[in-house]
C-alpha positions as CSV (number, residue, x, y, z in Angstrom):
1,X,80.1,-150.2,16.0
2,X,77.1,-149.3,13.8
3,X,76.0,-145.8,12.5
4,X,73.1,-146.0,15.0
5,X,75.4,-147.1,17.9
6,X,77.8,-144.2,17.1
7,X,75.0,-141.7,17.1
8,X,73.6,-143.1,20.4
9,X,77.1,-142.8,21.9
10,X,77.4,-139.2,20.8
11,X,74.1,-138.3,22.0
12,X,74.8,-139.8,25.4
13,X,78.0,-138.0,25.6
14,X,76.2,-134.7,24.8
15,X,73.3,-135.2,26.8
16,X,73.9,-137.5,29.8
17,X,71.1,-139.3,31.5
18,X,70.1,-138.0,34.8
19,X,72.5,-139.4,37.5
20,X,75.0,-140.5,35.0
21,X,77.3,-137.8,35.6
22,X,75.7,-135.3,37.9
23,X,78.9,-133.5,38.7
24,X,79.6,-132.8,35.1
25,X,76.0,-131.9,34.4
26,X,76.0,-129.4,37.3
27,X,79.1,-127.7,35.9
28,X,77.7,-127.4,32.5
29,X,74.5,-125.9,34.1
30,X,76.6,-123.2,35.9
31,X,78.8,-122.6,32.9
32,X,75.7,-121.9,30.9
33,X,74.3,-119.7,33.8
34,X,77.4,-117.7,33.7
35,X,77.1,-117.2,29.8
36,X,73.6,-116.0,30.4
37,X,74.8,-113.7,33.3
38,X,77.4,-112.1,30.8
39,X,74.8,-111.6,28.3
40,X,72.3,-109.8,30.6
41,X,75.4,-107.8,32.1
42,X,76.2,-106.6,28.5
43,X,72.8,-106.2,26.9
44,X,70.8,-105.0,29.9
45,X,73.2,-104.0,32.7
46,X,75.6,-101.8,30.7
47,X,73.7,-101.2,27.5
48,X,70.8,-99.8,29.3
49,X,71.7,-98.8,32.8
50,X,75.1,-97.2,32.2
51,X,73.2,-94.4,30.5
52,X,71.7,-93.4,33.8
53,X,74.7,-92.1,35.6
54,X,75.7,-90.4,32.3
55,X,72.7,-88.3,32.1
56,X,74.1,-85.3,34.1
57,X,77.3,-85.2,32.4
58,X,75.6,-85.4,29.0
59,X,73.7,-82.4,30.0
60,X,76.7,-80.5,31.6
61,X,78.8,-81.2,28.5
62,X,76.0,-79.7,26.3
63,X,75.9,-82.8,24.0
64,X,72.2,-82.6,24.3
65,X,69.5,-80.5,26.2
66,X,68.0,-81.8,29.4
67,X,64.8,-82.7,27.7
68,X,66.7,-84.4,24.7
69,X,68.7,-86.5,27.1
70,X,65.4,-88.0,28.7
71,X,64.1,-88.8,25.4
72,X,67.2,-90.5,24.3
73,X,67.0,-92.5,27.6
74,X,63.4,-93.7,26.4
75,X,64.8,-94.6,23.0
76,X,66.7,-97.4,24.5
77,X,63.2,-98.9,26.0
78,X,61.5,-98.4,22.8
79,X,64.5,-100.7,21.4
80,X,63.9,-103.1,24.0
81,X,60.3,-103.5,23.0
82,X,61.3,-104.0,19.3
83,X,63.8,-106.6,20.5
84,X,61.2,-108.6,22.5
85,X,59.0,-108.5,19.6
86,X,61.6,-109.7,17.1
87,X,63.4,-112.2,19.3
88,X,61.6,-115.5,18.4
89,X,61.8,-114.6,14.7
90,X,65.5,-113.8,14.8
91,X,66.2,-117.1,16.7
92,X,64.1,-119.1,14.3
93,X,66.3,-117.7,11.4
94,X,69.9,-117.9,12.7
95,X,69.5,-119.9,15.8
96,X,69.3,-118.7,19.5
97,X,73.1,-118.8,20.3
98,X,74.2,-117.1,17.3
99,X,71.4,-114.4,17.9
100,X,72.7,-113.9,21.4
101,X,76.4,-113.5,20.4
102,X,75.3,-111.1,17.7
103,X,73.3,-109.0,20.2
104,X,76.3,-108.8,22.5
105,X,78.6,-107.7,19.6
106,X,76.0,-105.1,18.6
107,X,75.7,-103.8,22.1
108,X,79.4,-103.6,22.3
109,X,79.4,-101.5,18.9
110,X,76.8,-99.2,20.2
111,X,79.2,-98.0,23.2
112,X,81.8,-96.9,20.5
113,X,79.3,-95.4,18.3
114,X,77.8,-93.3,21.0
115,X,81.3,-91.7,21.8
116,X,80.6,-88.7,19.8
117,X,77.6,-86.6,19.6
118,X,77.2,-86.8,15.8
119,X,73.5,-85.7,15.9
120,X,70.4,-86.5,17.9
121,X,69.3,-88.8,15.2
122,X,72.6,-90.7,15.3
123,X,72.5,-91.0,19.0
124,X,68.8,-92.0,19.1
125,X,69.4,-94.8,16.6
126,X,72.2,-96.4,18.7
127,X,70.3,-95.9,22.0
128,X,67.3,-97.8,20.2
129,X,69.7,-100.4,18.8
130,X,71.2,-100.9,22.3
131,X,67.7,-101.6,23.7
132,X,66.9,-103.9,20.8
133,X,69.9,-106.0,22.0
134,X,68.7,-106.1,25.5
135,X,65.1,-107.2,24.4
136,X,66.4,-110.1,22.4
137,X,68.8,-111.2,25.1
138,X,66.0,-111.2,27.7
139,X,63.7,-113.3,25.7
140,X,66.5,-115.9,24.4
141,X,68.9,-116.2,27.3
142,X,66.6,-118.0,29.8
143,X,64.9,-120.1,27.3
144,X,68.2,-121.4,26.0
145,X,69.6,-122.2,29.5
146,X,66.6,-123.4,31.7
147,X,65.7,-126.4,29.5
148,X,69.1,-127.8,30.7
149,X,68.3,-127.0,34.2
150,X,66.5,-129.2,36.9
151,X,63.1,-128.0,38.0
152,X,64.4,-127.5,41.5
153,X,67.1,-125.3,40.4
154,X,65.3,-123.0,37.9
155,X,64.8,-120.2,40.4
156,X,68.3,-120.0,41.4
157,X,69.8,-120.4,37.9
158,X,67.4,-117.9,36.5
159,X,68.6,-115.7,39.5
160,X,72.2,-116.1,38.3
161,X,71.4,-115.3,34.8
162,X,69.7,-111.9,35.5
163,X,72.2,-110.9,38.4
164,X,74.1,-109.6,35.4
165,X,71.7,-106.7,35.2
166,X,72.6,-105.7,38.6
167,X,76.4,-106.3,38.0
168,X,76.0,-104.0,35.2
169,X,74.3,-101.3,37.2
170,X,76.8,-101.5,39.9
171,X,79.7,-101.6,37.4
172,X,78.4,-98.5,35.6
173,X,77.6,-96.6,38.9
174,X,81.3,-97.4,40.0
175,X,83.2,-97.1,36.7
176,X,81.3,-94.1,35.1
177,X,82.5,-91.4,37.7
178,X,86.0,-92.7,37.3
179,X,85.7,-92.8,33.6
180,X,84.3,-89.3,33.4
181,X,87.4,-88.0,35.1
182,X,89.0,-88.9,31.8
183,X,86.2,-87.4,29.7
184,X,82.9,-88.2,28.5
185,X,84.2,-89.7,25.2
186,X,86.5,-92.0,27.2
187,X,83.7,-93.1,29.3
188,X,81.8,-94.5,26.3
189,X,85.1,-96.2,25.2
190,X,85.7,-97.8,28.6
191,X,82.1,-99.4,28.6
192,X,82.6,-100.6,25.2
193,X,85.9,-102.2,26.1
194,X,84.4,-104.0,29.1
195,X,81.5,-105.2,26.9
196,X,83.9,-106.6,24.4
197,X,85.7,-108.5,27.0
198,X,82.6,-110.2,28.4
199,X,81.4,-110.9,24.9
200,X,84.6,-112.8,24.1
201,X,84.7,-114.6,27.6
202,X,81.2,-116.0,27.1
203,X,81.5,-116.8,23.3
204,X,82.0,-120.6,23.8
205,X,80.1,-121.2,27.0
206,X,76.6,-121.4,25.5
207,X,74.8,-124.8,25.2
208,X,75.9,-126.5,21.9
209,X,72.5,-127.6,20.9
210,X,70.5,-124.4,21.8
211,X,69.2,-123.9,18.3
212,X,66.8,-126.6,18.7
213,X,65.3,-124.9,21.9
214,X,64.2,-121.9,19.9
215,X,61.3,-123.2,17.9
216,X,60.0,-121.0,15.1
217,X,57.1,-118.9,16.4
218,X,54.8,-120.0,13.4
219,X,55.1,-123.7,14.7
220,X,53.7,-122.9,18.1
221,X,50.3,-124.3,18.6
222,X,47.6,-121.8,19.5
223,X,46.3,-122.1,23.0
224,X,44.0,-120.4,25.3
225,X,45.7,-118.8,28.1
226,X,44.4,-119.2,31.5
227,X,42.9,-116.2,33.3
228,X,45.9,-116.4,35.7
229,X,48.4,-116.3,32.8
230,X,46.6,-113.3,31.3
231,X,46.7,-111.6,34.5
232,X,50.5,-112.4,34.9
233,X,51.1,-110.5,31.7
234,X,49.3,-107.4,32.8
235,X,50.9,-107.6,36.3
236,X,54.4,-107.8,34.6
237,X,53.6,-104.8,32.5
238,X,52.5,-102.7,35.6
239,X,55.6,-103.8,37.3
240,X,57.7,-102.3,34.5
241,X,55.8,-99.0,34.9
242,X,56.8,-98.9,38.7
243,X,60.5,-99.4,37.8
244,X,60.8,-96.6,35.4
245,X,61.2,-93.6,37.8
246,X,64.2,-95.1,39.6
247,X,65.6,-96.4,36.3
248,X,65.5,-93.2,34.4
249,X,65.4,-90.4,37.2
250,X,67.0,-91.5,40.5
251,X,70.5,-90.3,39.6
252,X,69.3,-86.9,38.2
253,X,66.9,-86.6,41.0
254,X,69.7,-86.7,43.6
255,X,72.3,-84.9,41.4
256,X,70.1,-81.9,40.2
257,X,66.6,-82.2,42.0
258,X,68.1,-82.3,45.4
259,X,71.2,-80.4,44.5
260,X,73.7,-83.0,45.8
261,X,75.8,-83.3,42.6
262,X,76.8,-86.0,40.3
263,X,78.9,-88.0,42.7
264,X,76.1,-88.3,45.1
265,X,73.7,-89.4,42.5
266,X,76.2,-92.0,41.4
267,X,76.4,-93.5,44.9
268,X,72.7,-94.1,45.0
269,X,73.0,-95.6,41.5
270,X,75.7,-98.0,42.9
271,X,73.3,-99.0,45.8
272,X,70.7,-99.6,43.2
273,X,73.1,-102.0,41.3
274,X,74.1,-103.7,44.5
275,X,70.4,-104.5,45.3
276,X,70.1,-105.8,41.7
277,X,72.9,-108.1,42.0
278,X,71.4,-109.8,45.2
279,X,67.8,-109.4,44.1
280,X,67.3,-112.1,41.6
281,X,69.4,-114.7,43.6
282,X,67.1,-114.0,46.6
283,X,63.9,-114.1,44.8
284,X,64.9,-117.1,42.7
285,X,65.8,-119.0,45.9
286,X,62.5,-118.1,47.5
287,X,60.7,-118.9,44.5
288,X,62.2,-122.5,44.5
289,X,61.4,-122.8,48.4
290,X,58.0,-121.3,48.8
291,X,56.5,-121.4,45.3
292,X,56.5,-118.6,42.8
293,X,52.8,-117.4,43.3
294,X,53.1,-116.4,47.1
295,X,56.9,-115.0,46.3
296,X,55.5,-112.8,43.6
297,X,52.7,-111.4,45.8
298,X,55.2,-110.5,48.5
299,X,57.3,-108.8,46.0
300,X,54.8,-106.5,44.6
301,X,53.9,-105.4,48.3
302,X,57.5,-104.7,49.2
303,X,58.3,-103.1,45.9
304,X,55.2,-100.7,46.1
305,X,56.4,-99.3,49.5
306,X,60.0,-98.9,48.1
307,X,59.0,-97.2,45.0
308,X,56.7,-94.7,47.1
309,X,59.1,-94.1,49.8
310,X,60.8,-90.9,48.1
311,X,57.3,-89.2,48.2
312,X,57.3,-89.6,51.9
313,X,61.0,-88.8,52.9
314,X,64.1,-87.7,50.9
315,X,66.3,-88.3,53.9
316,X,69.5,-90.4,53.0
317,X,68.2,-93.5,54.8
318,X,65.0,-93.3,53.0
319,X,66.7,-93.0,49.5
320,X,69.2,-95.8,50.4
321,X,66.3,-98.2,51.2
322,X,64.4,-97.1,48.2
323,X,67.2,-97.6,45.9
324,X,68.6,-100.9,47.2
325,X,65.0,-102.6,47.3
326,X,63.8,-101.2,43.9
327,X,67.1,-102.2,42.6
328,X,66.7,-105.6,43.9
329,X,63.3,-106.1,42.2
330,X,64.5,-104.6,38.9
331,X,65.9,-108.0,37.8
332,X,64.5,-109.8,40.9
333,X,61.0,-109.8,39.5
334,X,62.2,-111.9,36.3
335,X,62.9,-115.3,38.0
336,X,59.8,-115.0,39.9
337,X,57.6,-114.3,36.7
338,X,59.6,-117.1,34.8
339,X,58.9,-119.6,37.6
340,X,55.3,-118.6,37.7
341,X,54.8,-119.2,34.1
342,X,56.3,-122.7,34.5
343,X,53.9,-123.3,37.3
344,X,50.9,-122.2,35.2
345,X,52.1,-124.2,32.2
346,X,53.9,-127.2,33.7
347,X,53.6,-129.5,30.8
348,X,54.3,-127.5,27.6
349,X,57.8,-126.3,27.0
350,X,56.7,-124.5,23.9
351,X,53.8,-122.7,25.6
352,X,56.3,-121.6,28.4
353,X,58.5,-120.2,25.8
354,X,55.7,-118.3,23.9
355,X,54.1,-117.0,27.2
356,X,57.6,-115.7,28.3
357,X,58.1,-114.1,25.0
358,X,54.6,-112.4,25.5
359,X,55.5,-111.4,29.0
360,X,58.7,-109.8,27.9
361,X,56.8,-107.9,25.3
362,X,54.1,-106.7,27.8
363,X,57.0,-105.5,30.1
364,X,58.8,-103.6,27.2
365,X,55.5,-102.2,25.9
366,X,54.4,-100.8,29.4
367,X,58.0,-99.7,30.1
368,X,58.4,-97.8,26.9
369,X,55.1,-96.2,27.3
370,X,55.8,-95.2,30.9
371,X,59.2,-93.8,29.9
372,X,57.8,-91.6,27.2
373,X,54.7,-90.6,29.3
374,X,56.8,-89.9,32.4
375,X,59.3,-87.9,30.2
376,X,56.2,-85.7,29.0
377,X,54.9,-85.4,32.4
378,X,58.5,-84.4,33.8
379,X,58.4,-81.6,31.2
380,X,55.0,-80.5,31.8
381,X,55.5,-80.4,35.6
382,X,58.7,-78.4,35.3
383,X,60.8,-81.4,36.5
384,X,58.8,-82.5,39.4
385,X,60.3,-85.8,40.2
386,X,58.1,-87.0,43.0
387,X,55.1,-87.3,40.6
388,X,57.0,-89.9,38.8
389,X,57.7,-91.9,42.0
390,X,53.9,-91.7,42.9
391,X,52.6,-93.0,39.6
392,X,55.2,-95.7,39.7
393,X,53.9,-96.9,43.2
394,X,50.4,-96.7,41.9
395,X,51.1,-99.0,39.1
396,X,52.6,-101.7,41.3
397,X,49.7,-101.3,43.9
398,X,47.4,-102.1,41.0
399,X,49.4,-105.1,39.9
400,X,49.0,-106.6,43.7
401,X,45.2,-105.8,43.6
402,X,44.8,-107.8,40.5
403,X,46.7,-110.7,42.0
404,X,44.7,-110.5,45.1
405,X,41.3,-110.2,43.2
406,X,42.3,-113.1,41.2
407,X,43.1,-115.3,44.2
408,X,39.7,-114.4,45.8
409,X,37.8,-115.1,42.6
410,X,39.6,-118.5,42.3
411,X,38.7,-119.4,45.9
412,X,35.0,-118.7,45.5
413,X,34.9,-120.7,42.3
């Protein structure tokens, strides 16, 4: 066998042609998807969302003041923005898969480093770094895995990847109250141990040739984005604003705002997490079936109602519906936006990756600005939570209005 024949044989084994071994290809696809799920679980589900049910305990233990705790939560979102901006550069230097592994390790380390209130600056730095890991994972995980996925399955595979966010929310809401019985420091240790196990379990399940999928950003050819693509970036950013009130305040709203205690607040966080587990699977499937444009428009409408619901009623049933639905769309919006990008840019994988990176940056920028802005408003209004929910609802209503206006303009043209 010649060298050329040997090379072709190896490439055929690594990249079988469609139909040559469909079962093996499907198994690899789902193995990659589970690796992506683990990454989003560690870098987003745990590194970001496990902090929310810890907020009342941090205040009660007097590690930090109530206002400091809120700003520390926003530090994670600022780190997420930095990660989204840096992701493609990091991938071009060390490869996408090594970057993903490194970020999972860094997220794990951040839990152990947060186990003692050394100082506000120390805690702020580690909350920032935990956010950075989430931003890089958000940009790279899908772009590594989806090129190995058939177009008909991209919605549901994307849903599996980002279901890790919901699993992290549910796990943190379930585990944190149990861990807190052992102590606040032990809670951080427990989250770090879980993150370490997930990092190890996913280590060898990434695509072997993923480095080639992360083209250096300077090699991307400049292109003029369509009006629909530019509008999508803005809509995704506004959607990020809408999610902030529940992500940052829902547990504290129930625990202290309504006076129901930490345990009750954690119950709603578990419901939020259960919604977040199912959400991306449902939205991804609907996107595959009905098209991502119509599915995204419906998502904005339903999400707006759910975000605004606490301003109308704080009855248990209202808070349950609001928590589950907003939880579902927290990661559920992601496969819809990813799928919409592929619809708008069907013939250029590099433009798809670049646009997804820009979308993640838009999301992170709007989310960080909203987190700091809402924290300031929270302090200025003396802890009025309902203002936050009202502003969040208005943001997603604006996203829907932009989508409808663009649709009407396109029809007239």
